[in-house]
N, C-alpha and C positions, 0 to 999 in steps of 0.2 A: 504494500500500500504506500502511496505517496502522501505524506503529511505536510501540510502547509500551515504554518502558524503565523498569524498577524499580531503584531504587538502595538498597543496603543497606550496613551497616558490616561489619566482619570477624566480628562476632558473629551476623550474619544478620538483624539488626533493620532494618526498613525505615526509610529516610530520606526517601523521596518517590518520585515517578514523573513521567514526561513522556509525552505522547501527541501524535503529530504525523502529519498526512497524511490524505488521502482514500483509502479502501480501493480504489476503482476497480472494484468489483464490478458497478456499474450507473451509469447517469446520476445526477448529483446530484439529490436529491429522490426518487429511486426506489431508492436503494442500501440494502438491508436490512442488509448487513454493517456499513456505516458507521453506520446508525441504531442497531443493536444495541450497537456499541462505544460510541457517544456516550451512550446511555442508561445503560450500566453505569458509565462513567467519571463522568458528572455525578451519578448517584445515589450513588456512593461519596463524592464530594466533599460532597454535601448530608448524607449520613449521618454523615460525620466531624464536620461542623459541628453537627449536631443531636444526635447520640447519644454524643459523646465530649467530653472536656475537653481534647483535644489542641490544642496551639498549632501552627498551620501557616499557610503563605502559599500563595496560588494566583496564578498569572499566566496570562492568556489573551491570546494574540497575534492580530493580524489574520490572520496566516498559518494560524490554526487550531490552533497549538500550545498545549497546556494543560500547565502545570507545577504540581505540588504539592510543597512542601518542608516537612517537619516541623521544628519548632524543636529538637527532641531526638529520639532514636530512638523510633519508634512504640511506644506502650504496648500493653497487652493488647487493648483494644477496637479501637484503630486498626489494629493488626496483623491482627486478625480480619477487619475490613472490607476491608483491602487484599488479604488472602488470598482473600476472597470475590470481589473484582474479578478477581484472577488466575484463579481457577477459571472464572468466567464467560467471560473472554477466551480461555482455553484451549479452552473448549467451542466458541466461534466459530471459533477457529483449526483445531480438529480437523474441524469440519464444512465449512469453506470453504477451508482451506489457507493456506500461507505466502505465496501470491501476493497476498493481501488483508490479512492481519494478521500482524505479526511481534512476538513478545514477546522482550524481552531483559532479562537480569538482570546488573547491574553492581555490583561491590563498590567502594566509594569510601572 
């Protein structure tokens, strides 16, 4: 299962997110769930970099974990892009179920 955790402050502003794991829907290279998740997450990171002035760090581990941390709570444009990511991931979760993708929201 792929677990995506979104971190926010007590005001509900996004502070970042992590994505970890292979969905397990199909064999590696044929897994449409994993491909969809990867496309959404990578596109969000690229859009944050291209279309916003947000300061953020990304870390990618050999294990496949990807982490995005905003230097300050997400501004309007970054929040919109992260909300779009959540919407897309919820669509995948609704279509394929919690056995393959799990969204978590954590206040830190």
